[in-house]
C-alpha positions as CSV (number, residue, x, y, z in Angstrom):
1,M,0.0,0.0,0.0
2,E,2.9,2.3,0.6
3,D,4.1,1.7,-2.9
4,I,0.6,2.4,-4.4
5,A,0.3,5.6,-2.4
6,K,3.8,6.8,-3.5
7,I,3.4,5.9,-7.2
8,T,-0.1,7.4,-7.5
9,S,0.5,10.4,-5.3
10,G,-2.1,9.4,-2.8
11,R,-2.2,8.9,1.0
12,S,-2.5,5.5,2.5
13,F,-4.2,5.3,5.9
14,Q,-3.2,1.7,6.8
15,S,-6.8,1.1,7.7
16,Y,-8.1,-2.1,9.3
17,K,-8.0,-5.0,6.9
18,Y,-10.8,-7.5,6.8
19,S,-12.7,-9.9,4.5
20,F,-16.1,-8.6,3.4
21,D,-17.5,-12.1,3.8
22,S,-16.8,-11.9,7.6
23,I,-18.9,-8.8,8.2
24,R,-21.9,-9.3,6.0
25,A,-24.9,-11.4,7.1
26,P,-25.8,-14.1,4.6
27,V,-28.7,-13.0,2.4
28,P,-30.3,-14.7,-0.7
29,D,-28.0,-13.8,-3.6
30,Y,-30.1,-14.6,-6.7
31,D,-28.7,-14.4,-10.2
32,D,-32.2,-14.1,-11.6
33,N,-34.5,-11.2,-11.1
34,P,-38.2,-11.4,-11.9
35,E,-38.3,-7.7,-12.9
36,E,-35.7,-8.4,-15.6
37,V,-37.9,-10.9,-17.4
38,E,-39.0,-9.4,-20.7
39,S,-40.9,-12.4,-22.0
40,W,-41.8,-15.9,-20.8
41,A,-43.5,-18.6,-22.9
42,R,-44.1,-22.3,-22.7
43,D,-42.5,-23.3,-26.0
44,G,-38.9,-23.9,-24.8
45,E,-38.9,-27.5,-26.1
46,A,-39.9,-29.1,-29.3
47,M,-42.8,-31.1,-27.8
48,P,-44.3,-28.7,-25.2
49,Q,-45.5,-30.5,-22.1
50,N,-48.7,-29.6,-20.3
51,K,-47.6,-31.3,-17.0
52,T,-44.5,-32.3,-15.2
53,T,-42.5,-35.2,-16.5
54,D,-41.7,-38.2,-14.2
55,L,-38.0,-39.2,-14.8
56,R,-37.6,-41.8,-12.1
57,E,-37.5,-44.8,-14.3
58,Y,-35.5,-43.1,-17.0
59,A,-32.9,-42.0,-14.5
60,A,-32.6,-45.5,-13.1
61,D,-32.3,-47.0,-16.6
62,L,-29.5,-44.5,-17.5
63,A,-27.7,-45.5,-14.3
64,R,-27.9,-49.2,-15.2
65,N,-27.2,-49.1,-18.9
66,R,-25.2,-45.9,-19.7
67,P,-22.1,-46.0,-17.5
68,V,-20.6,-42.8,-19.1
69,P,-23.0,-39.9,-18.4
70,C,-23.4,-37.1,-21.0
71,L,-22.3,-34.6,-18.3
72,K,-18.5,-34.7,-18.4
73,Y,-17.2,-31.2,-17.4
74,F,-18.1,-29.1,-14.4
75,L,-17.1,-25.5,-14.0
76,D,-17.2,-23.2,-11.0
77,G,-15.8,-19.7,-10.4
78,S,-15.6,-17.8,-7.1
79,R,-13.9,-14.8,-5.5
80,H,-12.9,-13.7,-2.0
81,V,-12.8,-10.0,-1.6
82,Y,-11.2,-7.9,1.1
83,H,-11.0,-4.3,2.3
84,V,-7.2,-3.8,2.5
85,D,-6.9,0.0,3.1
86,D,-8.3,3.5,2.5
87,I,-6.5,5.9,0.2
88,S,-7.1,9.6,-0.4
89,Y,-7.0,11.6,-3.6
90,D,-8.1,15.3,-4.0
91,S,-9.2,15.4,-0.4
92,R,-11.5,12.4,-0.8
93,V,-11.1,9.0,0.8
94,F,-11.7,5.8,-1.1
95,P,-11.6,2.2,-0.1
96,V,-9.0,-0.1,-1.6
97,V,-10.5,-3.6,-2.5
98,A,-8.4,-6.6,-3.2
99,G,-9.4,-10.1,-4.1
100,Q,-8.6,-13.7,-4.9
101,V,-10.3,-15.1,-8.0
102,G,-10.5,-18.8,-8.7
103,V,-12.0,-20.5,-11.7
104,A,-11.7,-24.2,-12.4
105,C,-13.1,-26.9,-14.7
106,C,-13.0,-30.5,-13.7
107,Q,-13.7,-33.5,-15.9
108,R,-14.8,-37.0,-15.0
109,I,-12.5,-39.7,-16.4
110,N,-13.3,-43.3,-15.5
111,G,-15.3,-42.1,-12.5
112,R,-12.6,-39.8,-11.1
113,M,-12.6,-36.1,-11.2
114,Q,-9.5,-34.3,-12.6
115,A,-8.8,-30.7,-13.2
116,V,-8.7,-29.4,-16.8
117,Q,-5.8,-27.1,-17.3
118,P,-5.2,-24.3,-17.1
119,T,-6.9,-23.5,-13.8
120,V,-7.3,-19.8,-13.0
121,R,-6.0,-18.4,-9.7
122,K,-5.6,-14.7,-9.7
123,L,-4.6,-12.0,-7.2
124,V,-6.1,-8.6,-8.1
125,I,-6.6,-5.2,-6.5
126,S,-9.2,-2.6,-7.4
127,L,-8.4,1.1,-7.0
128,P,-10.4,4.3,-7.5
129,N,-10.0,5.8,-11.0
130,K,-8.6,8.9,-9.3
131,C,-5.3,7.1,-8.9
132,D,-4.7,7.8,-12.6
133,K,-4.2,11.6,-12.6
134,S,-4.1,12.0,-16.4
135,G,-6.5,9.3,-17.4
136,R,-5.2,9.4,-21.0
137,H,-3.8,5.9,-21.3
138,P,-5.4,3.8,-18.5
139,E,-4.3,0.4,-19.8
140,A,-0.6,1.5,-20.0
141,F,-0.9,3.2,-16.6
142,L,-2.3,0.1,-14.9
143,A,0.2,-2.2,-16.5
144,N,3.1,0.0,-15.4
145,L,1.6,0.2,-11.9
146,R,1.3,-3.6,-11.7
147,E,4.9,-4.0,-12.8
148,K,6.2,-1.7,-10.2
149,L,4.1,-3.3,-7.4
150,N,5.3,-6.7,-8.4
151,S,8.9,-5.7,-7.7
152,N,8.0,-5.2,-4.1
153,P,10.3,-7.5,-2.0
154,R,7.4,-8.7,0.1
155,L,5.7,-10.2,-2.9
156,M,8.9,-11.4,-4.5
157,N,10.0,-13.2,-1.3
158,K,6.8,-15.1,-1.2
159,G,6.9,-16.0,-4.9
160,L,3.6,-14.1,-5.5
161,A,2.5,-11.4,-7.9
162,L,-0.5,-9.3,-8.6
163,D,-2.1,-10.5,-11.8
164,D,-4.1,-7.4,-12.5
165,V,-4.8,-3.9,-11.2
166,L,-8.4,-2.9,-11.7
167,I,-10.1,0.5,-11.3
168,Y,-13.6,1.5,-10.3
169,K,-15.4,4.7,-11.2
170,T,-15.9,7.4,-8.6
171,A,-18.4,9.6,-10.4
172,D,-21.0,10.8,-7.9
173,P,-24.1,10.0,-10.1
174,E,-23.5,6.4,-9.4
175,K,-25.6,5.5,-6.4
176,S,-23.6,2.4,-5.2
177,A,-21.1,2.6,-2.4
178,F,-17.4,2.9,-3.4
179,Q,-16.6,-0.5,-1.8
180,D,-19.4,-2.1,-3.8
181,R,-18.0,-0.7,-7.0
182,G,-14.7,-2.2,-6.2
183,I,-16.2,-5.5,-5.5
184,A,-18.1,-5.3,-8.7
185,T,-14.9,-5.0,-10.8
186,I,-13.5,-8.2,-9.2
187,Q,-16.9,-10.0,-9.8
188,D,-16.7,-9.0,-13.4
189,Y,-13.1,-10.2,-13.6
190,M,-14.2,-13.6,-12.3
191,I,-17.2,-13.8,-14.7
192,D,-14.9,-12.9,-17.6
193,S,-12.5,-15.7,-16.6
194,E,-15.5,-18.1,-16.5
195,K,-16.6,-17.1,-20.0
196,A,-13.1,-17.4,-21.4
197,M,-12.7,-20.9,-20.0
198,V,-16.0,-22.0,-21.6
199,D,-15.0,-20.5,-24.9
200,S,-11.6,-22.2,-24.8
201,L,-13.1,-25.6,-24.1
202,A,-15.6,-25.1,-26.9
203,Q,-13.0,-23.9,-29.4
204,R,-10.7,-26.9,-28.6
205,G,-13.6,-29.3,-29.4
206,F,-14.0,-30.6,-25.8
207,L,-17.7,-30.1,-25.7
208,S,-20.3,-32.2,-27.6
209,Q,-23.6,-34.0,-27.4
210,A,-21.8,-36.7,-25.4
211,A,-19.8,-34.3,-23.3
212,Y,-21.8,-31.4,-21.8
213,L,-20.4,-28.8,-19.4
214,V,-22.3,-28.0,-16.2
215,K,-21.7,-24.4,-15.1
216,D,-22.4,-23.8,-11.4
217,G,-24.9,-20.9,-11.3
218,S,-27.0,-19.0,-13.8
219,L,-26.0,-18.2,-17.4
220,E,-28.0,-14.9,-17.2
221,Y,-24.8,-12.9,-16.8
222,Q,-25.0,-9.3,-15.7
223,P,-24.1,-6.7,-18.4
224,M,-20.4,-5.8,-18.3
225,Q,-18.8,-2.4,-19.2
226,N,-15.2,-3.5,-18.9
227,G,-14.4,-3.6,-22.7
228,S,-13.6,-7.3,-22.6
229,K,-14.0,-9.4,-25.7
230,Y,-16.4,-11.5,-23.6
231,A,-18.6,-8.5,-22.4
232,N,-21.3,-9.3,-25.0
233,L,-22.5,-12.9,-24.7
234,K,-24.1,-12.7,-28.1
235,N,-20.7,-12.5,-29.8
236,F,-19.7,-16.0,-28.7
237,K,-23.0,-17.7,-27.7
238,N,-22.2,-20.6,-30.1
239,S,-19.6,-21.7,-27.5
240,Y,-22.5,-22.4,-25.2
241,Q,-24.3,-25.0,-27.4
242,Y,-23.3,-27.8,-25.0
243,V,-23.4,-25.9,-21.7
244,I,-26.1,-25.8,-19.1
245,G,-26.3,-23.6,-16.0
246,V,-27.5,-25.2,-12.8
247,S,-28.5,-23.0,-9.9
248,K,-28.8,-24.3,-6.4
249,S,-30.5,-21.1,-5.3
250,F,-32.9,-19.1,-7.4
251,N,-35.7,-16.6,-7.0
252,P,-39.0,-18.7,-6.8
253,E,-40.9,-15.7,-8.1
254,N,-39.2,-16.1,-11.4
255,C,-41.1,-19.3,-12.0
256,K,-44.0,-18.5,-14.3
257,D,-47.1,-20.2,-15.6
258,G,-48.1,-20.4,-19.2
259,K,-49.5,-16.8,-19.0
260,G,-46.4,-15.3,-17.5
261,N,-47.7,-15.0,-14.0
262,A,-45.6,-15.9,-10.9
263,N,-46.1,-19.5,-10.0
264,A,-43.8,-20.5,-7.1
265,K,-46.5,-23.0,-6.0
266,A,-45.5,-25.2,-9.0
267,I,-42.0,-25.6,-7.6
268,I,-43.3,-26.5,-4.1
269,E,-45.7,-29.1,-5.6
270,L,-43.1,-30.6,-7.9
271,K,-42.8,-34.3,-7.1
272,Q,-39.4,-35.9,-6.6
273,F,-37.6,-36.8,-9.8
274,H,-40.0,-34.8,-11.9
275,R,-39.2,-31.8,-14.1
276,T,-41.3,-28.9,-15.1
277,P,-42.1,-28.1,-18.8
278,V,-39.3,-26.1,-20.5
279,S,-40.0,-22.4,-20.8
280,R,-38.5,-19.9,-23.2
281,M,-37.3,-16.7,-21.5
282,R,-35.8,-13.4,-22.5
283,V,-34.3,-11.0,-20.0
284,K,-34.0,-7.2,-20.5
285,R,-30.3,-6.9,-19.8
286,I,-29.5,-9.5,-22.6
287,P,-32.1,-8.6,-25.3
288,D,-30.4,-10.6,-28.1
289,I,-30.4,-14.0,-26.4
290,E,-33.2,-16.4,-25.3
291,F,-32.9,-19.0,-22.6
292,A,-34.6,-22.3,-22.0
293,V,-35.4,-22.8,-18.3
294,W,-36.8,-25.6,-16.3
295,Y,-36.8,-27.0,-12.7
296,I,-36.1,-30.4,-11.3
297,R,-36.8,-31.8,-7.9
298,L,-34.0,-33.9,-6.5
299,R,-35.2,-34.4,-2.9
300,K,-38.6,-35.3,-1.6
301,F,-40.5,-32.5,0.2
302,P,-41.0,-32.2,3.1
303,E,-39.3,-35.5,4.3
304,Q,-35.8,-34.8,2.9
305,T,-35.7,-31.0,3.0
306,K,-35.9,-28.0,5.4
307,T,-37.7,-25.5,3.2
308,P,-40.1,-25.9,0.3
309,F,-37.5,-24.9,-2.3
310,D,-34.7,-27.2,-0.9
311,G,-34.0,-30.1,-3.2
312,V,-35.0,-28.2,-6.4
313,I,-32.5,-27.0,-9.0
314,K,-33.0,-24.5,-11.8
315,V,-31.6,-25.5,-15.2
316,E,-30.8,-23.1,-18.0
317,K,-29.5,-23.4,-21.5
318,I,-28.9,-20.7,-24.1
319,L,-30.8,-21.2,-27.3
320,V,-28.2,-21.4,-30.0
321,T,-29.2,-23.3,-33.2
322,D,-31.9,-22.3,-35.7
323,N,-34.2,-25.1,-34.5
324,E,-33.8,-23.9,-30.9
325,T,-34.2,-20.2,-31.6
326,R,-37.3,-20.4,-33.8
327,H,-40.7,-20.2,-32.2
328,G,-43.7,-22.6,-32.5
329,R,-44.4,-26.2,-32.0
330,G,-41.5,-28.4,-33.1
331,Y,-38.9,-25.8,-32.2
332,G,-36.9,-25.2,-29.0
333,L,-34.8,-27.7,-27.2
334,D,-35.2,-31.3,-28.3
335,T,-37.5,-32.8,-25.7
336,D,-35.5,-36.1,-25.6
337,D,-32.3,-34.2,-24.9
338,V,-34.1,-32.3,-22.1
339,D,-35.2,-35.6,-20.5
340,M,-31.7,-37.1,-20.9
341,I,-30.0,-34.1,-19.3
342,S,-32.6,-33.9,-16.5
343,A,-32.4,-37.7,-15.7
344,T,-28.6,-37.4,-15.7
345,L,-28.7,-34.5,-13.3
346,I,-31.0,-36.5,-11.0
347,N,-28.4,-39.2,-10.9
348,E,-25.7,-36.7,-10.0
349,R,-27.3,-35.9,-6.7
350,C,-25.6,-38.8,-4.9
351,P,-23.4,-39.1,-3.0
352,T,-24.5,-36.1,-1.1
353,C,-22.3,-33.6,0.8
354,Y,-24.6,-33.7,3.9
355,G,-23.1,-31.9,6.8
356,S,-20.4,-30.2,4.7
357,D,-22.7,-27.6,3.1
358,L,-26.1,-26.2,4.2
359,R,-27.2,-26.4,0.6
360,Y,-26.7,-30.2,0.5
361,A,-30.2,-30.9,-0.8
362,N,-29.6,-28.9,-3.9
363,H,-26.0,-30.0,-4.6
364,L,-24.8,-32.1,-7.5
365,Y,-21.8,-34.0,-6.1
366,P,-19.4,-33.3,-9.1
367,V,-20.2,-29.6,-8.7
368,Y,-19.5,-29.8,-5.0
369,L,-16.1,-31.4,-5.7
370,T,-15.3,-28.7,-8.2
371,E,-16.3,-25.9,-5.7
372,S,-14.0,-27.6,-3.1
373,Y,-11.1,-27.7,-5.6
374,V,-11.5,-24.0,-6.4
375,K,-11.5,-23.1,-2.7
376,S,-8.4,-25.1,-2.2
377,L,-6.5,-22.7,-4.6
378,Y,-6.9,-19.7,-2.3
379,L,-4.3,-18.3,0.0
380,G,-5.4,-18.1,3.7
381,S,-7.1,-14.8,4.4
382,D,-4.4,-13.8,7.0
383,V,-1.6,-14.5,4.5
384,F,-3.4,-12.5,1.8
385,L,-4.2,-9.5,4.0
386,N,-0.6,-9.4,5.3
387,L,0.6,-8.7,1.7
388,F,-0.8,-5.2,2.1
């Protein structure tokens, strides 16, 4: 922090350092927002269903007769963010936010999980844009700042380096708190790394009808203004042809009936090993892309769950091909493919991580293992904070 203050002509206060996760009470953090839904229709699959589909026998048959599941790759990204100091420019004080970003994809080979290289582990710091006095060449400024910081003996002695220096805007019209703006830049950095990994796997020919990738969480990415090549999902949506997003937590108000009205009751009443009909959805923030969305109940309610929405996962797929994107009967996702993916997801529920994660009822075990692997990449919080 002393180096940053000296190079950018600011003043470091050596403020109290802490992890944001340690001071914030857990709240539902949904990727989906009902207010963002622009359109919702019940023609997301080629043979629209009028009722839920029972997949118990199909899942059991797949387990017996198809030893190699169609879900082969599992991807997860996460970030740990920290307040590492406060710094002043032009008589104003701004928080300095740093973070560890991890993104990994694991594949299943002969029943064992192995990491697909390269795995992403990045150390980043987010500064207010006031740190760049001229603002004429921000990329060159940040690259030069990173190079100077990485010559710090404390980093060099530990064999560590900052991978990127990010900046957040300080314009007053933005209503969010400065620390939230800093966190947002690190969140975007993580999402960018996730997208890049999916695109790389697709371009290398790893993904196919027999080798789907399961991305932990929603595919309804928030819009990004960072100028990255992956900022606009439309530009590389073909890479998502064999990718599904599976959400352990979701906003139940985002489940709609055939008329577009909220229908959370349908999720509560969903029987074990049943899936809902596939809906076609468009969200306001991504107007050029449509999503196929459906829900699957993995655990029986109320015997095996604590809340009505425990044991239910939300599944998303971006509509890519001409047959998928066209409207009307016979278009949308192939219903047989939906059933196969859904039955395979049902089989992935075991063994469970009961006791290791409060969301055990919604977990798919390969996703849980991938999450655990990503978390193992992080430095301890005390070690990371002491770098500053």
